MIDOLUM-670169 format. One record per residue (C-alpha): residue number from 1; x, y, z. Coordinates in nm, 3 decimals, always signed. Example, Ala and Ser with C-alpha at 12.3 -4.5 7.8 and 13.67 -1.06 7.14 Angstrom:
% MIDOLUM-670169
NODE  num        X        Y        Z
NODE    1   +1.230   -0.450   +0.780
NODE    2   +1.367   -0.106   +0.714
//
This chain:
% MIDOLUM-670169
NODE  num        X        Y        Z
NODE    1  +12.380   +7.830  +10.440
NODE    2  +12.257   +7.505  +10.244
NODE    3  +12.484   +7.213  +10.166
NODE    4  +12.772   +7.308   +9.991
NODE    5  +12.958   +7.140   +9.657
NODE    6  +13.218   +6.866   +9.737
NODE    7  +13.553   +7.022   +9.795
NODE    8  +13.380   +7.365   +9.935
NODE    9  +13.436   +7.487  +10.290
NODE   10  +13.243   +7.652  +10.517
NODE   11  +13.442   +7.996  +10.725
NODE   12  +13.379   +8.325  +10.803
NODE   13  +13.544   +8.688  +10.685
NODE   14  +13.685   +8.652  +11.002
NODE   15  +13.887   +8.345  +10.910
NODE   16  +13.981   +8.445  +10.572
NODE   17  +14.066   +8.801  +10.654
NODE   18  +14.331   +8.948  +10.864
NODE   19  +14.247   +9.158  +11.160
NODE   20  +13.960   +9.406  +11.093
NODE   21  +14.061   +9.748  +11.095
NODE   22  +13.857  +10.062  +11.189
NODE   23  +13.958  +10.373  +10.947
NODE   24  +14.116  +10.732  +11.064
NODE   25  +13.941  +11.014  +11.222
NODE   26  +13.959  +11.372  +11.040
NODE   27  +13.764  +11.614  +10.874
NODE   28  +13.764  +11.615  +10.501
NODE   29  +13.935  +11.904  +10.299
NODE   30  +13.746  +11.901   +9.916
NODE   31  +14.035  +12.126   +9.758
NODE   32  +14.367  +12.086   +9.983
NODE   33  +14.594  +11.822  +10.088
NODE   34  +14.830  +11.549  +10.001
NODE   35  +14.647  +11.240  +10.143
NODE   36  +14.297  +11.115  +10.005
NODE   37  +13.998  +11.044  +10.256
NODE   38  +13.804  +10.757  +10.165
NODE   39  +13.443  +10.806  +10.301
NODE   40  +13.130  +10.613  +10.270
NODE   41  +12.920  +10.887  +10.036
NODE   42  +13.258  +10.792   +9.855
NODE   43  +13.186  +10.431   +9.772
NODE   44  +12.806  +10.470   +9.740
NODE   45  +12.803  +10.652   +9.421
NODE   46  +12.884  +10.262   +9.253
NODE   47  +13.170  +10.346   +9.051
NODE   48  +13.429  +10.509   +9.260
NODE   49  +13.587  +10.858   +9.099
NODE   50  +13.930  +10.924   +9.289
NODE   51  +13.915  +11.259   +9.156
NODE   52  +13.599  +11.333   +9.363
NODE   53  +13.771  +11.190   +9.702
NODE   54  +13.830  +11.477   +9.920
NODE   55  +14.170  +11.494  +10.089
NODE   56  +14.213  +11.468  +10.487
NODE   57  +14.216  +11.815  +10.662
NODE   58  +14.502  +11.687  +10.906
NODE   59  +14.703  +11.360  +10.772
NODE   60  +14.766  +11.070  +10.968
NODE   61  +15.105  +11.079  +11.167
NODE   62  +15.101  +10.719  +11.069
NODE   63  +15.009  +10.700  +10.709
NODE   64  +15.149  +10.349  +10.680
NODE   65  +14.873  +10.218  +10.929
NODE   66  +14.598  +10.348  +10.712
NODE   67  +14.751  +10.349  +10.367
NODE   68  +14.493  +10.172  +10.091
NODE   69  +14.683   +9.905   +9.873
NODE   70  +14.550   +9.692   +9.631
NODE   71  +14.352   +9.408   +9.735
NODE   72  +14.213   +9.591  +10.013
NODE   73  +13.814   +9.562  +10.081
NODE   74  +13.622   +9.870  +10.308
NODE   75  +13.264   +9.798  +10.451
NODE   76  +13.047  +10.085  +10.572
NODE   77  +12.980  +10.058  +10.920
NODE   78  +12.703  +10.305  +10.996
NODE   79  +12.497  +10.495  +10.745
NODE   80  +12.479  +10.277  +10.409
NODE   81  +12.552   +9.950  +10.645
NODE   82  +12.739   +9.667  +10.445
NODE   83  +12.801   +9.871  +10.106
NODE   84  +13.155   +9.779  +10.053
NODE   85  +13.473   +9.841   +9.793
NODE   86  +13.725   +9.670   +9.672
NODE   87  +14.029   +9.890   +9.571
NODE   88  +14.126   +9.740   +9.283
NODE   89  +14.410   +9.992   +9.160
NODE   90  +14.687  +10.165   +9.369
NODE   91  +14.599  +10.517   +9.463
NODE   92  +14.868  +10.731   +9.680
NODE   93  +14.842  +10.824   +9.943
NODE   94  +14.489  +10.745  +10.056
NODE   95  +14.364  +10.643  +10.357
NODE   96  +13.963  +10.535  +10.455
NODE   97  +13.752  +10.734  +10.696
NODE   98  +13.668  +10.605  +11.045
NODE   99  +13.302  +10.468  +10.949
NODE  100  +13.455  +10.205  +10.750
NODE  101  +13.640   +9.891  +10.811
NODE  102  +13.912   +9.740  +10.638
NODE  103  +13.886   +9.377  +10.570
NODE  104  +14.226   +9.254  +10.394
NODE  105  +14.211   +8.869  +10.235
NODE  106  +14.463   +8.657  +10.360
NODE  107  +14.670   +8.563  +10.045
NODE  108  +14.560   +8.279   +9.884
NODE  109  +14.147   +8.400   +9.916
NODE  110  +14.121   +8.572   +9.647
NODE  111  +13.994   +8.939   +9.713
NODE  112  +13.760   +8.967   +9.377
NODE  113  +13.560   +8.651   +9.504
NODE  114  +13.518   +8.822   +9.880
NODE  115  +13.401   +9.145   +9.679
NODE  116  +13.133   +8.954   +9.461
NODE  117  +13.034   +8.737   +9.817
NODE  118  +12.972   +9.087   +9.998
NODE  119  +12.767   +9.173   +9.679
NODE  120  +12.557   +8.896   +9.717
NODE  121  +12.224   +8.805   +9.912
NODE  122  +12.420   +8.591  +10.126
NODE  123  +12.590   +8.808  +10.285
NODE  124  +12.292   +9.118  +10.321
NODE  125  +12.107   +8.878  +10.427
NODE  126  +12.319   +8.834  +10.744
NODE  127  +12.396   +9.216  +10.754
NODE  128  +12.019   +9.252  +10.782
NODE  129  +12.011   +9.035  +11.085
NODE  130  +12.322   +9.158  +11.231
NODE  131  +12.315   +9.547  +11.194
NODE  132  +12.164   +9.752  +11.513
NODE  133  +12.013  +10.110  +11.599
NODE  134  +11.749  +10.299  +11.489
NODE  135  +11.815  +10.588  +11.342
NODE  136  +12.099  +10.557  +11.253
NODE  137  +12.204  +10.172  +11.177
NODE  138  +12.534  +10.051  +11.244
NODE  139  +12.724   +9.743  +11.240
NODE  140  +13.076   +9.639  +11.384
NODE  141  +13.374   +9.464  +11.329
NODE  142  +13.314   +9.169  +11.512
NODE  143  +12.985   +9.095  +11.352
NODE  144  +13.124   +9.172  +11.044
NODE  145  +13.397   +8.892  +11.098
NODE  146  +13.134   +8.639  +11.178
NODE  147  +12.912   +8.635  +10.863
NODE  148  +12.972   +8.327  +10.723
NODE  149  +13.030   +8.251  +10.342
NODE  150  +13.099   +7.955  +10.170
NODE  151  +13.470   +7.898  +10.029
NODE  152  +13.542   +7.721   +9.726
NODE  153  +13.881   +7.552   +9.627
NODE  154  +14.140   +7.822   +9.504
NODE  155  +14.140   +7.694   +9.172
NODE  156  +13.772   +7.735   +9.134
NODE  157  +13.781   +8.092   +9.307
NODE  158  +14.002   +8.208   +8.991
NODE  159  +13.731   +8.034   +8.756
NODE  160  +13.404   +8.187   +8.936
NODE  161  +13.576   +8.515   +8.933
NODE  162  +13.682   +8.499   +8.546
NODE  163  +13.307   +8.421   +8.460
NODE  164  +13.147   +8.654   +8.689
NODE  165  +13.379   +8.936   +8.517
NODE  166  +13.216   +8.781   +8.152
NODE  167  +12.859   +8.753   +8.261
NODE  168  +12.833   +9.081   +8.460
NODE  169  +13.005   +9.282   +8.250
NODE  170  +12.710   +9.200   +7.957
NODE  171  +12.479   +9.230   +8.239
NODE  172  +12.610   +9.594   +8.309
NODE  173  +12.613   +9.676   +7.930
NODE  174  +12.227   +9.551   +7.905
NODE  175  +12.144   +9.800   +8.232
NODE  176  +12.336  +10.088   +8.106
NODE  177  +12.131  +10.057   +7.749
NODE  178  +11.799  +10.021   +7.960
NODE  179  +11.911  +10.302   +8.177
NODE  180  +11.942  +10.510   +7.909
NODE  181  +11.596  +10.473   +7.772
NODE  182  +11.415  +10.671   +8.031
NODE  183  +11.560  +11.048   +7.881
NODE  184  +11.528  +10.900   +7.556
NODE  185  +11.174  +10.875   +7.636
NODE  186  +11.125  +11.233   +7.784
NODE  187  +11.325  +11.382   +7.458
NODE  188  +11.047  +11.208   +7.279
NODE  189  +10.780  +11.304   +7.468
NODE  190  +10.897  +11.724   +7.448
NODE  191  +10.937  +11.671   +7.081
NODE  192  +10.569  +11.567   +7.065
NODE  193  +10.469  +11.840   +7.280
NODE  194  +10.667  +12.079   +7.028
NODE  195  +10.517  +11.945   +6.741
NODE  196  +10.165  +11.989   +6.881
NODE  197  +10.214  +12.351   +6.949
NODE  198  +10.347  +12.412   +6.658
NODE  199  +10.122  +12.288   +6.416
NODE  200  +10.331  +12.028   +6.286
NODE  201  +10.149  +11.726   +6.477
NODE  202   +9.815  +11.781   +6.299
NODE  203   +9.979  +11.921   +5.925
NODE  204   +9.853  +11.570   +5.746
NODE  205   +9.517  +11.602   +5.965
NODE  206   +9.468  +11.973   +5.806
NODE  207   +9.563  +11.813   +5.493
NODE  208   +9.294  +11.538   +5.500
NODE  209   +9.055  +11.857   +5.655
NODE  210   +9.110  +12.077   +5.390
NODE  211   +9.165  +12.333   +5.663
NODE  212   +9.318  +12.638   +5.529
NODE  213   +9.238  +12.869   +5.839
NODE  214   +9.569  +12.993   +6.014
NODE  215   +9.602  +12.948   +6.392
NODE  216   +9.592  +13.289   +6.520
NODE  217   +9.792  +13.477   +6.817
NODE  218   +9.704  +13.460   +7.175
NODE  219   +9.814  +13.558   +7.528
NODE  220   +9.730  +13.307   +7.814
NODE  221   +9.461  +13.565   +7.964
NODE  222   +9.269  +13.559   +7.647
NODE  223   +9.185  +13.196   +7.672
NODE  224   +9.123  +13.204   +8.050
NODE  225   +8.845  +13.343   +8.266
NODE  226   +9.146  +13.436   +8.540
NODE  227   +9.465  +13.368   +8.683
NODE  228   +9.549  +13.415   +9.017
NODE  229   +9.754  +13.270   +9.300
NODE  230   +9.726  +13.155   +9.621
NODE  231   +9.711  +13.397   +9.961
NODE  232   +9.940  +13.589  +10.006
NODE  233   +9.899  +13.617  +10.377
NODE  234  +10.029  +13.304  +10.607
NODE  235   +9.706  +13.105  +10.668
NODE  236   +9.636  +12.976  +10.974
NODE  237   +9.707  +12.644  +11.053
NODE  238   +9.446  +12.353  +11.190
NODE  239   +9.540  +11.987  +11.300
NODE  240   +9.263  +11.853  +11.019
NODE  241   +9.043  +12.061  +10.788
NODE  242   +9.131  +12.154  +10.405
NODE  243   +9.448  +12.055  +10.285
NODE  244   +9.748  +12.334  +10.194
NODE  245   +9.931  +12.204   +9.945
NODE  246  +10.339  +12.352   +9.883
NODE  247  +10.517  +12.339   +9.579
NODE  248  +10.671  +11.952   +9.683
NODE  249  +10.332  +11.856   +9.655
NODE  250  +10.261  +11.916   +9.289
NODE  251  +10.604  +11.938   +9.183
NODE  252  +10.547  +11.523   +9.008
NODE  253  +10.306  +11.682   +8.759
NODE  254   +9.986  +11.566   +8.947
NODE  255   +9.832  +11.639   +9.310
NODE  256   +9.994  +11.438   +9.574
NODE  257   +9.745  +11.444   +9.848
NODE  258   +9.973  +11.193  +10.049
NODE  259  +10.229  +11.446  +10.116
NODE  260  +10.055  +11.692  +10.249
NODE  261  +10.166  +11.829  +10.567
NODE  262   +9.968  +12.121  +10.670
NODE  263   +9.604  +12.166  +10.710
NODE  264   +9.380  +12.479  +10.693
NODE  265   +9.045  +12.533  +10.878
NODE  266   +8.714  +12.511  +10.693
NODE  267   +8.603  +12.876  +10.793
NODE  268   +8.932  +12.995  +10.638
NODE  269   +8.880  +12.779  +10.300
NODE  270   +8.520  +12.958  +10.309
NODE  271   +8.668  +13.284  +10.341
NODE  272   +8.866  +13.269   +9.967
NODE  273   +8.816  +13.445   +9.645
NODE  274   +8.649  +13.231   +9.398
NODE  275   +8.922  +13.266   +9.178
NODE  276   +9.163  +13.105   +9.422
NODE  277   +8.925  +12.803   +9.516
NODE  278   +9.018  +12.498   +9.311
NODE  279   +8.785  +12.307   +9.096
NODE  280   +8.810  +12.026   +8.856
NODE  281   +8.916  +12.114   +8.502
NODE  282   +9.128  +12.387   +8.649
NODE  283   +9.502  +12.390   +8.656
NODE  284   +9.762  +12.476   +8.855
NODE  285  +10.122  +12.619   +8.756
NODE  286  +10.421  +12.632   +9.003
NODE  287  +10.577  +13.005   +8.965
NODE  288  +10.877  +12.994   +9.214
NODE  289  +11.157  +12.779   +9.286
NODE  290  +11.072  +12.473   +9.087
NODE  291  +10.864  +12.713   +8.822
NODE  292  +10.697  +12.602   +8.522
NODE  293  +10.517  +12.272   +8.603
NODE  294  +10.168  +12.283   +8.500
NODE  295   +9.938  +12.040   +8.704
NODE  296   +9.523  +11.946   +8.624
NODE  297   +9.304  +11.934   +8.879
NODE  298   +9.120  +11.611   +8.832
NODE  299   +8.942  +11.578   +9.191
NODE  300   +8.657  +11.759   +9.336
NODE  301   +8.830  +11.763   +9.684
NODE  302   +8.861  +12.103   +9.854
NODE  303   +9.223  +12.247   +9.907
NODE  304   +9.420  +12.561   +9.880
NODE  305   +9.756  +12.629   +9.822
NODE  306  +10.027  +12.867   +9.865
NODE  307  +10.128  +13.136   +9.688
NODE  308  +10.412  +13.022   +9.482
NODE  309  +10.142  +12.792   +9.270
NODE  310   +9.882  +13.007   +9.014
NODE  311   +9.577  +12.889   +8.963
NODE  312   +9.489  +12.905   +8.585
NODE  313   +9.060  +12.891   +8.531
NODE  314   +9.017  +12.782   +8.146
NODE  315   +8.753  +12.949   +7.965
NODE  316   +8.612  +12.643   +7.772
NODE  317   +8.442  +12.838   +7.490
NODE  318   +8.780  +12.911   +7.330
NODE  319   +9.028  +12.689   +7.447
NODE  320   +9.040  +12.290   +7.514
NODE  321   +9.181  +12.267   +7.914
NODE  322   +9.361  +11.957   +7.789
NODE  323   +9.499  +12.128   +7.497
NODE  324   +9.615  +12.409   +7.744
NODE  325   +9.786  +12.185   +8.002
NODE  326   +9.991  +12.039   +7.680
NODE  327  +10.064  +12.364   +7.563
NODE  328  +10.203  +12.478   +7.936
NODE  329  +10.365  +12.127   +7.948
NODE  330  +10.526  +12.223   +7.625
NODE  331  +10.925  +12.347   +7.553
NODE  332  +10.793  +12.657   +7.422
NODE  333  +10.567  +12.765   +7.703
NODE  334  +10.891  +12.654   +7.970
NODE  335  +11.130  +12.871   +7.784
NODE  336  +10.904  +13.204   +7.812
NODE  337  +10.903  +13.100   +8.203
NODE  338  +11.239  +13.029   +8.245
NODE  339  +11.299  +13.377   +8.003
NODE  340  +11.069  +13.584   +8.226
NODE  341  +11.162  +13.463   +8.559
NODE  342  +11.351  +13.650   +8.804
NODE  343  +11.571  +13.658   +9.128
NODE  344  +11.863  +13.478   +9.231
NODE  345  +11.811  +13.278   +9.535
NODE  346  +11.470  +13.145   +9.397
NODE  347  +11.306  +13.235   +9.066
NODE  348  +10.986  +13.377   +9.019
NODE  349  +10.756  +13.391   +8.734
NODE  350  +10.496  +13.679   +8.798
NODE  351  +10.150  +13.651   +8.690
NODE  352  +10.221  +13.926   +8.500
NODE  353  +10.475  +13.717   +8.277
NODE  354  +10.229  +13.401   +8.301
NODE  355   +9.905  +13.616   +8.182
NODE  356  +10.114  +13.757   +7.878
NODE  357  +10.273  +13.402   +7.825
NODE  358  +10.203  +13.403   +7.392
NODE  359  +10.143  +13.130   +7.150
NODE  360   +9.925  +13.049   +6.813
NODE  361   +9.562  +12.886   +6.884
NODE  362   +9.405  +12.650   +6.633
NODE  363   +9.058  +12.583   +6.624
NODE  364   +8.863  +12.365   +6.905
NODE  365   +8.781  +12.074   +6.651
NODE  366   +9.236  +12.099   +6.611
NODE  367   +9.268  +12.130   +6.960
NODE  368   +9.061  +11.802   +7.007
NODE  369   +9.303  +11.618   +6.778
NODE  370   +9.615  +11.739   +6.881
NODE  371   +9.490  +11.601   +7.224
NODE  372   +9.393  +11.308   +7.126
NODE  373   +9.757  +11.217   +6.903
NODE  374   +9.916  +11.361   +7.211
NODE  375   +9.739  +11.091   +7.440
NODE  376   +9.810  +10.829   +7.188
NODE  377  +10.177  +10.905   +7.194
NODE  378  +10.247  +10.943   +7.556
NODE  379  +10.061  +10.606   +7.614
NODE  380  +10.285  +10.470   +7.385
NODE  381  +10.581  +10.612   +7.588
NODE  382  +10.446  +10.524   +7.899
NODE  383  +10.390  +10.162   +7.789
NODE  384  +10.747  +10.142   +7.682
NODE  385  +10.864  +10.300   +8.029
NODE  386  +10.657  +10.040   +8.219
NODE  387  +10.825   +9.740   +8.019
NODE  388  +11.186   +9.922   +8.077
NODE  389  +11.092   +9.927   +8.473
NODE  390  +11.009   +9.567   +8.465
NODE  391  +11.307   +9.466   +8.233
NODE  392  +11.552   +9.678   +8.531
NODE  393  +11.383   +9.482   +8.761
NODE  394  +11.458   +9.178   +8.630
NODE  395  +11.813   +9.272   +8.542
NODE  396  +11.847   +9.346   +8.880
NODE  397  +11.728   +9.043   +8.941
NODE  398  +11.960   +8.860   +8.741
NODE  399  +12.270   +8.978   +8.889
NODE  400  +12.181   +8.809   +9.220
NODE  401  +12.067   +8.506   +9.039
NODE  402  +12.416   +8.478   +8.912
NODE  403  +12.580   +8.554   +9.227
NODE  404  +12.382   +8.295   +9.405
NODE  405  +12.447   +8.027   +9.129
NODE  406  +12.827   +8.149   +9.178
NODE  407  +12.824   +8.056   +9.551
NODE  408  +12.600   +7.743   +9.497
NODE  409  +12.885   +7.620   +9.274
NODE  410  +12.699   +7.603   +8.975
NODE  411  +12.827   +7.899   +8.758
NODE  412  +13.161   +7.713   +8.637
NODE  413  +13.224   +7.337   +8.614
NODE  414  +13.412   +7.164   +8.867
NODE  415  +13.728   +7.018   +8.891
NODE  416  +13.777   +6.713   +9.107
NODE  417  +14.132   +6.744   +9.103
NODE  418  +14.146   +7.122   +9.249
NODE  419  +14.265   +7.114   +9.627
NODE  420  +14.007   +7.148   +9.842
NODE  421  +13.915   +7.422  +10.060
NODE  422  +13.978   +7.252  +10.363
NODE  423  +14.330   +7.262  +10.298
NODE  424  +14.334   +7.601  +10.170
NODE  425  +14.176   +7.715  +10.512
NODE  426  +14.477   +7.506  +10.713
NODE  427  +14.691   +7.730  +10.479
NODE  428  +14.548   +8.079  +10.596
NODE  429  +14.513   +7.905  +10.962
NODE  430  +14.902   +7.898  +10.934
NODE  431  +14.960   +8.237  +10.709
NODE  432  +14.799   +8.378  +11.021
NODE  433  +14.973   +8.206  +11.258
NODE  434  +15.289   +8.323  +11.107
NODE  435  +15.190   +8.665  +11.069
NODE  436  +15.071   +8.739  +11.441
NODE  437  +15.434   +8.566  +11.532
NODE  438  +15.639   +8.839  +11.318
NODE  439  +15.379   +9.111  +11.472
NODE  440  +15.492   +8.992  +11.814
NODE  441  +15.825   +8.973  +11.750
NODE  442  +15.829   +9.315  +11.607
NODE  443  +15.640   +9.474  +11.923
NODE  444  +15.877   +9.261  +12.146
NODE  445  +16.182   +9.438  +11.946
NODE  446  +16.067   +9.804  +11.951
NODE  447  +15.994   +9.738  +12.343
NODE  448  +16.381   +9.635  +12.353
NODE  449  +16.498   +9.964  +12.177
NODE  450  +16.310  +10.176  +12.409
NODE  451  +16.421  +10.000  +12.708
NODE  452  +16.798  +10.000  +12.528
NODE  453  +16.757  +10.421  +12.502
NODE  454  +16.616  +10.461  +12.862
NODE  455  +16.910  +10.270  +13.035
//
């Protein structure tokens, strides 16, 4: 931790909070119960929705021991290690699960100041150093208690929290607006495709060319040399050889060889019929499960695929492969896939249905112009999307920059008249000592009461 501003002090979570407490162990019931059961998965979603928090299958006999109150901070000790949540409103009755640890900042330390620290890189860097485990990483209460934090004077804590509320709200507004843009761009691309396959996109072009020829009605099988799918027999496995693709290798809209986990012998690949052997320029189309996704074969690498994927060999004398790809990508094509898909657990578009997809086809010259315009509009959308991703990264960094300034004492003005943190720590130590004495006295009284009843 770098040199602290004048009046600040260095402390630990354990010094400014009461003794950390592990949560209650029981199973969750999503529908029935009288006591809410806050878990790690509930606090990792960002904003906590108490309506979705389940109930305790078995409520604790000592509810007060685990009851969450305003000002409590819970920190995940396993799984999403270090994720924290500040209880900022009363929800009774509610307890916290055993994979969470409760920290109660001792008055007069502000819980919101501590929570801001828990969101900063200062905290996360220490969590990374202290967490343990391989398959399931974890951190215990002792290590969390030892994490150091810069402690501002109480008056400055209040100013810092107020300023953070102001500036981080602005950051959240910007982030929310940026987060909406990808959905807008998706709708834009769908609108471009709908205009492309309906003829609206090239309406002015036809006018300039003085083309009066109407688009002709066709089915997909009229435009292809063949429409087939993967081998229906389970292919032999090999440790190396020819990649065997499944839906997950193409569901992103492109062939992802990096995720291939299965291979077949070269001899098996060589025995496949030509209609099942992908060639550069062919189109793949998912027909089962995540159906309706077209994929261009843009590689000369040999591969084969499961029967849940169809292969379309395009007749380029009639139709442009790129135009057909954009048509299959359009909402009009997906509506036909959706309306013909059958099944319950995994819906399937049959090859017969796929072959009979119907649409209107322009002449090749207009197909070329449509592809050019769609490429142009999509490139424009891609540029915006890339800029949005950069902006989102900058906004994420901005939040951490603001928090870093806050805990360096640079976010708000400092007042030499503020009571220094050293005095604050003395009062915290006194409050802790008094609380411990009261606890001991209460425990002693309980023991004395038990002896009296026995006698």
